[in-house]
All heavy atoms as an XYZ file, in Angstrom:
594
protein
N       0.835     -1.190      0.000
C       0.000      0.000      0.000
C       0.874      1.246      0.000
O       2.020      1.213      0.380
C      -0.888      0.025      1.251
C      -2.170     -0.756      1.131
S      -3.372      0.211      0.244
C      -4.538     -1.025     -0.156
N       0.256      2.372     -0.357
C       0.967      3.641     -0.422
C       0.914      4.397      0.883
O       0.946      3.823      1.970
N       0.783      5.668      0.758
C       0.759      6.584      1.893
C      -0.399      6.271      2.845
O      -1.455      5.815      2.426
C       0.590      8.001      1.329
C       0.411      9.080      2.359
C       0.108     10.432      1.727
O      -0.088     10.517      0.508
O       0.049     11.396      2.478
N      -0.177      6.532      4.131
C      -1.252      6.424      5.115
C      -1.848      7.812      5.298
O      -1.124      8.761      5.574
C      -0.730      5.895      6.444
C      -0.317      4.452      6.371
C       0.101      3.942      7.726
C       0.481      2.477      7.616
N       0.876      1.927      8.901
N      -3.154      7.915      5.129
C      -3.862      9.179      5.298
C      -4.671      9.100      6.576
O      -5.461      8.179      6.767
C      -4.775      9.464      4.094
C      -3.931      9.732      2.862
C      -5.711     10.632      4.395
C      -4.712     10.004      1.606
N      -4.454     10.089      7.440
C      -5.219     10.221      8.673
C      -6.117     11.432      8.481
O      -5.650     12.562      8.488
C      -4.291     10.390      9.868
C      -3.445      9.168     10.117
C      -2.222      9.015      9.486
C      -3.898      8.154     10.946
C      -1.448      7.883      9.690
C      -3.129      7.017     11.154
C      -1.911      6.892     10.525
O      -1.155      5.760     10.724
N      -7.403     11.193      8.287
C      -8.340     12.235      7.895
C      -9.226     12.671      9.054
O      -9.704     11.853      9.825
C      -9.225     11.729      6.757
C     -10.309     12.681      6.372
C     -10.011     13.821      5.659
C     -11.618     12.446      6.733
C     -11.008     14.720      5.307
C     -12.618     13.334      6.389
C     -12.306     14.472      5.672
N      -9.448     13.977      9.145
C     -10.362     14.527     10.141
C     -11.201     15.619      9.493
O     -10.675     16.513      8.842
C      -9.595     15.110     11.320
C     -10.508     15.662     12.392
C      -9.732     16.144     13.593
C     -10.705     16.642     14.647
N     -10.017     17.029     15.859
N     -12.494     15.540      9.690
C     -13.400     16.578      9.202
C     -13.349     17.764     10.148
O     -13.074     17.611     11.339
C     -14.824     16.024      9.151
O     -15.737     17.040      8.850
N     -13.618     18.942      9.655
C     -13.584     20.148     10.478
C     -14.804     20.282     11.374
O     -14.811     21.082     12.289
C     -13.443     21.389      9.596
C     -14.673     21.700      8.811
N     -15.030     20.970      7.707
C     -15.612     22.643      8.974
C     -16.156     21.462      7.220
N     -16.525     22.478      7.964
N     -15.844     19.514     11.108
C     -17.067     19.593     11.904
C     -17.560     18.177     12.184
O     -17.236     17.245     11.467
C     -18.127     20.393     11.165
N     -18.349     18.031     13.226
C     -18.747     16.702     13.659
C     -20.179     16.318     13.389
O     -20.735     15.465     14.066
N     -20.788     16.934     12.389
C     -22.184     16.623     12.089
C     -22.341     15.485     11.096
O     -21.415     15.114     10.378
N     -23.537     14.955     11.043
C     -23.849     13.868     10.114
C     -23.654     14.315      8.670
O     -23.086     13.588      7.856
C     -25.285     13.387     10.326
C     -25.791     12.322      9.352
C     -24.959     11.055      9.446
C     -27.261     12.031      9.628
N     -24.103     15.519      8.347
C     -23.968     16.019      6.981
C     -22.523     16.120      6.539
O     -22.187     15.784      5.403
N     -21.655     16.574      7.428
C     -20.225     16.666      7.104
C     -19.641     15.282      6.863
O     -18.864     15.074      5.932
C     -19.460     17.368      8.223
C     -19.936     18.787      8.415
O     -19.757     19.595      7.488
O     -20.505     19.079      9.477
N     -20.013     14.324      7.698
C     -19.501     12.959      7.535
C     -19.964     12.371      6.202
O     -19.180     11.742      5.491
C     -19.948     12.083      8.698
N     -21.227     12.606      5.858
C     -21.737     12.102      4.580
C     -21.005     12.767      3.419
O     -20.624     12.108      2.452
C     -23.259     12.317      4.474
C     -23.983     11.404      5.465
C     -23.753     12.068      3.051
C     -25.461     11.693      5.608
N     -20.808     14.075      3.513
C     -20.118     14.815      2.454
C     -18.728     14.250      2.181
O     -18.328     14.077      1.036
C     -20.008     16.290      2.842
C     -19.232     17.187      1.884
C     -19.991     17.336      0.570
C     -18.986     18.541      2.516
N     -17.983     13.939      3.228
C     -16.604     13.484      3.079
C     -16.464     11.968      2.969
O     -15.360     11.464      2.782
C     -15.762     13.989      4.247
C     -15.724     15.494      4.319
C     -16.020     16.162      5.493
C     -15.393     16.254      3.204
C     -15.991     17.546      5.558
C     -15.366     17.643      3.260
C     -15.663     18.273      4.439
O     -15.628     19.641      4.492
N     -17.560     11.238      3.083
C     -17.479      9.776      3.122
C     -17.000      9.144      1.824
O     -16.567      7.989      1.816
C     -18.837      9.181      3.501
O     -19.794      9.443      2.481
N     -17.011      9.883      0.720
C     -16.543      9.320     -0.546
C     -15.037      9.504     -0.757
O     -14.454      8.882     -1.642
C     -17.287      9.950     -1.742
O     -17.053     11.356     -1.739
C     -18.778      9.674     -1.653
N     -14.408     10.360      0.044
C     -12.973     10.606     -0.119
C     -12.111      9.353      0.080
O     -11.178      9.125     -0.695
C     -12.509     11.720      0.805
C     -13.007     13.116      0.455
C     -12.562     14.115      1.506
C     -12.535     13.526     -0.919
N     -12.386      8.529      1.093
C     -11.541      7.338      1.261
C     -11.502      6.441      0.022
O     -10.440      5.924     -0.332
C     -12.176      6.619      2.452
C     -12.775      7.722      3.255
C     -13.316      8.681      2.230
N     -12.613      6.276     -0.655
C     -12.615      5.444     -1.860
C     -11.691      6.029     -2.931
O     -10.923      5.296     -3.566
C     -14.022      5.296     -2.426
C     -14.056      4.430     -3.666
C     -15.444      4.187     -4.213
O     -16.424      4.778     -3.708
O     -15.549      3.391     -5.164
N     -11.751      7.327     -3.119
C     -10.872      7.968     -4.120
C      -9.410      7.784     -3.751
O      -8.576      7.488     -4.600
C     -11.193      9.449     -4.240
C     -12.527      9.695     -4.917
C     -12.672     11.103     -5.337
N     -11.733     11.349     -6.444
C     -11.585     12.513     -7.016
N     -12.292     13.537     -6.605
N     -10.734     12.674     -7.998
N      -9.078      8.000     -2.473
C      -7.689      7.865     -2.048
C      -7.183      6.437     -2.216
O      -6.047      6.213     -2.601
C      -7.525      8.333     -0.608
C      -7.596      9.823     -0.438
C      -7.150     10.768     -1.309
C      -8.131     10.538      0.670
N      -7.379     12.031     -0.802
C      -7.977     11.920      0.403
C      -8.726     10.155      1.856
C      -8.394     12.906      1.293
C      -9.145     11.142      2.743
C      -8.973     12.501      2.455
N      -8.038      5.479     -1.911
C      -7.628      4.070     -2.032
C      -7.507      3.668     -3.496
O      -6.484      3.126     -3.911
C      -8.629      3.150     -1.291
C      -8.376      1.692     -1.621
C      -8.538      3.383      0.219
N      -8.517      3.927     -4.284
C      -8.527      3.482     -5.683
C      -7.536      4.243     -6.568
O      -6.877      3.647     -7.406
C      -9.921      3.609     -6.271
C     -10.903      2.608     -5.723
C     -12.228      2.709     -6.454
N     -13.253      1.937     -5.816
C     -13.605      0.706     -6.178
N     -12.975      0.112     -7.172
N     -14.570      0.079     -5.549
N      -7.460      5.564     -6.390
C      -6.640      6.370     -7.287
C      -5.186      6.504     -6.843
O      -4.303      6.680     -7.678
C      -7.262      7.760     -7.452
C      -8.606      7.717     -8.151
C      -9.280      9.073     -8.233
O      -8.619     10.100     -7.983
O     -10.491      9.091     -8.540
N      -4.942      6.445     -5.532
C      -3.591      6.676     -5.043
C      -3.018      5.499     -4.270
O      -1.867      5.552     -3.835
C      -3.562      7.933     -4.173
C      -3.989      9.170     -4.932
C      -4.099     10.393     -4.037
O      -3.620     10.414     -2.909
N      -4.744     11.421     -4.533
N      -3.825      4.473     -4.038
C      -3.339      3.299     -3.320
C      -3.035      3.554     -1.851
O      -2.184      2.894     -1.274
N      -3.733      4.501     -1.246
C      -3.475      4.881      0.155
C      -4.251      4.004      1.128
O      -5.213      3.344      0.760
C      -3.900      6.333      0.379
S      -2.976      7.508     -0.604
N      -3.809      4.015      2.372
C      -4.567      3.455      3.483
C      -5.194      4.648      4.199
O      -4.505      5.624      4.488
C      -3.670      2.698      4.450
C      -3.112      1.424      3.889
C      -2.261      0.680      4.915
O      -2.126      1.142      6.066
O      -1.727     -0.370      4.555
N      -6.487      4.571      4.497
C      -7.193      5.712      5.073
C      -7.675      5.380      6.485
O      -8.301      4.346      6.717
C      -8.396      6.118      4.195
C      -9.129      7.302      4.801
C      -7.940      6.431      2.786
N      -7.375      6.292      7.401
C      -7.808      6.195      8.792
C      -8.583      7.460      9.136
O      -8.214      8.554      8.711
C      -6.602      6.078      9.728
C      -5.766      4.860      9.454
C      -4.766      4.866      8.488
C      -5.990      3.686     10.166
C      -4.017      3.733      8.229
C      -5.238      2.550      9.905
C      -4.259      2.587      8.943
O      -3.516      1.455      8.679
N      -9.648      7.315      9.906
C     -10.395      8.471     10.398
C      -9.790      8.810     11.751
O      -9.664      7.965     12.629
C     -11.899      8.166     10.517
C     -12.460      7.724      9.163
C     -12.658      9.367     11.060
C     -12.251      8.704      8.030
N      -9.427     10.076     11.896
C      -8.630     10.507     13.037
C      -9.435     11.340     14.029
O     -10.127     12.279     13.636
C      -7.467     11.325     12.491
S      -6.284     11.792     13.715
N      -9.275     11.017     15.298
C      -9.858     11.794     16.390
C     -11.298     12.232     16.137
O     -11.596     13.419     16.128
C      -9.011     13.049     16.662
C      -7.620     12.705     17.118
O      -7.423     11.761     17.855
N      -6.650     13.477     16.676
N     -12.193     11.291     15.925
C     -13.560     11.708     15.632
C     -14.208     12.384     16.838
O     -14.051     11.933     17.967
C     -14.267     10.397     15.295
C     -13.489      9.350     16.010
C     -12.058      9.840     16.025
N     -14.878     13.479     16.594
C     -15.621     14.172     17.654
C     -17.008     14.490     17.104
O     -17.303     15.619     16.746
C     -14.897     15.449     18.078
O     -14.702     16.290     16.966
N     -17.816     13.463     16.989
C     -19.136     13.617     16.400
C     -20.146     14.062     17.446
O     -20.108     13.631     18.592
C     -19.580     12.297     15.770
C     -18.625     11.800     14.731
C     -17.919     10.637     14.927
C     -18.419     12.509     13.567
C     -17.023     10.177     13.971
C     -17.527     12.067     12.609
C     -16.832     10.898     12.811
N     -21.048     14.924     17.030
C     -22.097     15.403     17.940
C     -23.044     14.280     18.306
O     -23.605     14.261     19.391
C     -22.870     16.546     17.290
C     -22.058     17.816     17.255
C     -22.832     18.932     16.597
N     -22.025     19.348     15.460
C     -22.482     19.804     14.333
N     -23.770     19.926     14.146
N     -21.668     20.156     13.365
N     -23.222     13.335     17.408
C     -24.097     12.194     17.649
C     -23.245     10.930     17.590
O     -22.562     10.698     16.589
C     -25.190     12.155     16.574
C     -26.177     11.027     16.771
O     -25.811      9.922     17.163
N     -27.431     11.307     16.492
N     -23.277     10.094     18.630
C     -22.427      8.902     18.641
C     -22.774      7.882     17.559
O     -21.993      6.975     17.292
C     -22.642      8.315     20.038
C     -23.925      8.890     20.524
C     -24.072     10.227     19.861
N     -23.904      8.032     16.892
C     -24.282      7.105     15.835
C     -23.618      7.380     14.500
O     -23.700      6.559     13.582
N     -22.948      8.531     14.370
C     -22.328      8.896     13.093
C     -21.174      7.958     12.731
O     -21.095      7.480     11.599
C     -21.851     10.366     13.103
C     -21.030     10.675     11.876
C     -23.046     11.302     13.189
N     -20.284      7.701     13.649
C     -19.124      6.851     13.350
C     -19.542      5.452     12.891
O     -19.062      4.982     11.857
C     -18.179      6.776     14.539
N     -20.428      4.770     13.610
C     -20.823      3.441     13.139
C     -21.543      3.482     11.787
O     -21.319      2.624     10.938
C     -21.769      2.919     14.223
C     -21.489      3.727     15.422
C     -20.993      5.063     14.930
N     -22.367      4.487     11.578
C     -23.154      4.560     10.352
C     -22.308      4.905      9.132
O     -22.430      4.277      8.071
C     -24.267      5.607     10.508
C     -25.151      5.845      9.289
C     -25.978      4.598      9.002
C     -26.039      7.052      9.507
N     -21.435      5.889      9.251
C     -20.703      6.394      8.093
C     -19.308      5.794      7.957
O     -18.918      5.373      6.870
C     -20.581      7.931      8.159
C     -21.962      8.582      8.265
C     -19.809      8.470      6.960
C     -22.887      8.298      7.111
N     -18.543      5.756      9.020
C     -17.130      5.383      8.900
C     -16.839      3.916      9.173
O     -16.052      3.299      8.475
C     -16.266      6.271      9.794
C     -16.378      7.713      9.422
C     -16.862      8.727     10.205
C     -16.025      8.324      8.184
N     -16.833      9.911      9.523
C     -16.312      9.697      8.276
C     -15.487      7.854      7.000
C     -16.088     10.590      7.232
C     -15.267      8.744      5.966
C     -15.557     10.089      6.089
N     -17.452      3.334     10.190
C     -17.145      1.935     10.512
C     -17.637      0.987      9.429
O     -17.099     -0.099      9.272
C     -17.734      1.565     11.872
C     -17.029      2.261     13.016
C     -17.662      1.996     14.369
O     -18.542      1.113     14.479
O     -17.288      2.691     15.332
N     -18.640      1.376      8.674
C     -19.178      0.530      7.612
C     -18.533      0.812      6.253
O     -18.842      0.155      5.281
C     -20.691      0.757      7.513
C     -21.375      0.537      8.823
C     -22.492     -0.468      8.744
O     -22.790     -1.000      7.696
N     -23.104     -0.727      9.866
N     -17.669      1.797      6.196
C     -17.029      2.179      4.944
C     -15.879      1.212      4.660
O     -14.900      1.167      5.401
C     -16.511      3.614      5.034
C     -16.027      4.164      3.721
O     -15.446      3.452      2.925
N     -16.250      5.445      3.510
N     -15.960      0.433      3.580
C     -14.927     -0.573      3.311
C     -13.569      0.024      2.936
O     -12.573     -0.701      2.893
C     -15.511     -1.371      2.137
C     -16.456     -0.432      1.470
C     -17.015      0.438      2.571
N     -13.505      1.320      2.694
C     -12.249      1.956      2.314
C     -11.534      2.602      3.497
O     -10.454      3.150      3.351
C     -12.496      2.984      1.207
C     -13.066      2.346     -0.027
C     -14.424      2.380     -0.279
C     -12.242      1.663     -0.911
C     -14.954      1.768     -1.401
C     -12.759      1.039     -2.037
C     -14.126      1.096     -2.285
N     -12.142      2.526      4.676
C     -11.541      3.065      5.895
C     -10.951      1.897      6.679
O     -11.654      0.941      7.017
C     -12.590      3.822      6.748
C     -12.032      4.198      8.101
C     -13.080      5.050      6.001
N      -9.648      1.985      6.961
C      -8.972      0.914      7.708
C      -9.424      0.870      9.164
O      -9.643     -0.192      9.719
C      -7.460      1.101      7.673
C      -6.838      0.729      6.380
C      -6.624     -0.750      6.332
C      -5.728     -1.102      5.159
N      -5.603     -2.516      4.991
N      -9.487      2.075      9.800
C      -9.796      2.109     11.228
C     -10.099      3.538     11.648
O      -9.796      4.485     10.931
C      -8.600      1.589     12.020
C      -8.973      1.091     13.409
O     -10.159      1.155     13.794
O      -8.060      0.625     14.116
N     -10.676      3.676     12.819
C     -10.871      4.977     13.453
C      -9.859      5.050     14.583
O      -9.825      4.169     15.444
C     -12.311      5.130     13.978
C     -13.295      5.072     12.801
C     -12.471      6.425     14.756
C     -14.745      5.086     13.202
N      -9.005      6.078     14.555
C      -7.870      6.122     15.473
C      -7.747      7.478     16.160
O      -8.295      8.473     15.702
C      -6.550      5.831     14.720
C      -6.572      4.459     14.096
C      -6.275      6.883     13.662
N      -7.014      7.481     17.251
C      -6.571      8.724     17.877
C      -5.170      8.984     17.369
O      -4.356      8.079     17.289
C      -6.529      8.591     19.408
C      -7.912      8.509     20.009
O      -8.818      9.163     19.488
O      -8.084      7.786     21.003
N      -4.895     10.198     17.017
C      -3.556     10.493     16.533
C      -3.552     11.725     15.655
O      -4.579     12.337     15.418
N      -2.394     12.066     15.151
C      -2.284     13.273     14.328
C      -2.924     13.052     12.960
O      -2.819     11.976     12.381
C      -0.776     13.464     14.183
C      -0.216     12.093     14.325
C      -1.120     11.381     15.297
N      -3.610     14.081     12.486
C      -4.214     13.971     11.166
C      -3.266     14.527     10.106
O      -2.508     15.450     10.360
C      -5.557     14.684     11.124
C      -5.484     16.120     11.555
O      -4.961     16.421     12.609
N      -5.989     17.014     10.749
N      -3.307     13.954      8.929
C      -2.504     14.446      7.820
C      -3.358     15.213      6.824
O      -2.835     15.979      6.035
C      -1.799     13.288      7.082
O      -2.787     12.357      6.625
C      -0.804     12.593      7.986
N      -4.664     14.995      6.850
C      -5.584     15.671      5.935
C      -6.797     16.164      6.731
O      -7.485     15.368      7.353
C      -6.055     14.725      4.835
C      -4.985     14.348      3.884
N      -3.912     13.558      4.243
C      -4.796     14.661      2.595
C      -3.128     13.394      3.199
N      -3.637     14.062      2.189
N      -7.044     17.453      6.698
C      -8.188     18.041      7.389
C      -8.985     18.869      6.396
O      -8.417     19.633      5.630
C      -7.744     18.969      8.536
O      -6.947     18.214      9.437
C      -8.923     19.538      9.281
N     -10.282     18.708      6.407
C     -11.139     19.562      5.600
C     -11.617     20.695      6.494
O     -12.232     20.478      7.519
C     -12.359     18.800      5.075
C     -11.988     17.761      4.078
S     -11.202     18.532      2.662
C     -10.466     17.149      1.895
N     -11.275     21.904      6.127
C     -11.686     23.055      6.923
C     -11.821     24.278      6.033
O     -11.291     24.324      4.921
C     -10.672     23.317      8.047
O      -9.944     24.459      7.857
N     -12.524     25.267      6.518
C     -12.700     26.514      5.776
C     -11.392     27.250      5.622
O     -11.261     28.110      4.766
C     -13.714     27.417      6.491
C     -15.086     26.777      6.516
O     -15.394     25.948      5.628
O     -15.875     27.109      7.409
N     -10.392     26.944      6.450
C      -9.116     27.648      6.420
C      -8.144     27.088      5.384
O      -7.132     27.682      5.103
C      -8.451     27.620      7.803
C      -9.289     28.360      8.806
O      -9.948     29.343      8.494
N      -9.281     27.893     10.037
N      -8.421     25.889      4.872
C      -7.533     25.286      3.873
C      -7.914     25.804      2.493
O      -8.924     25.435      1.950
C      -7.651     23.754      3.888
C      -7.043     23.162      5.124
O      -6.353     23.823      5.872
N      -7.324     21.878      5.358
N      -7.101     26.644      1.927
C      -7.412     27.224      0.615
C      -6.422     26.726     -0.407
O      -5.299     26.541     -0.146
C      -7.343     28.746      0.703
C      -8.234     29.286      1.803
C      -9.392     29.998      1.238
C     -10.198     30.560      2.395
N     -11.450     30.644      2.438
């Protein structure tokens, strides 16, 4: 496998998780990366099991430093 990506969304809502849920597939298929969801802080505890734990392109949900963050400040 290629690079390990530790991804964290800038917000913890269901809509944000759904919006970003397709990124792991692109990273895996197009770049051969391993994708981890980093330091999840979801407002609803059901978001992680529904969106990330069932995503076949996500290796694991981990605590640790993120390498990719989606935020309004990243231009």
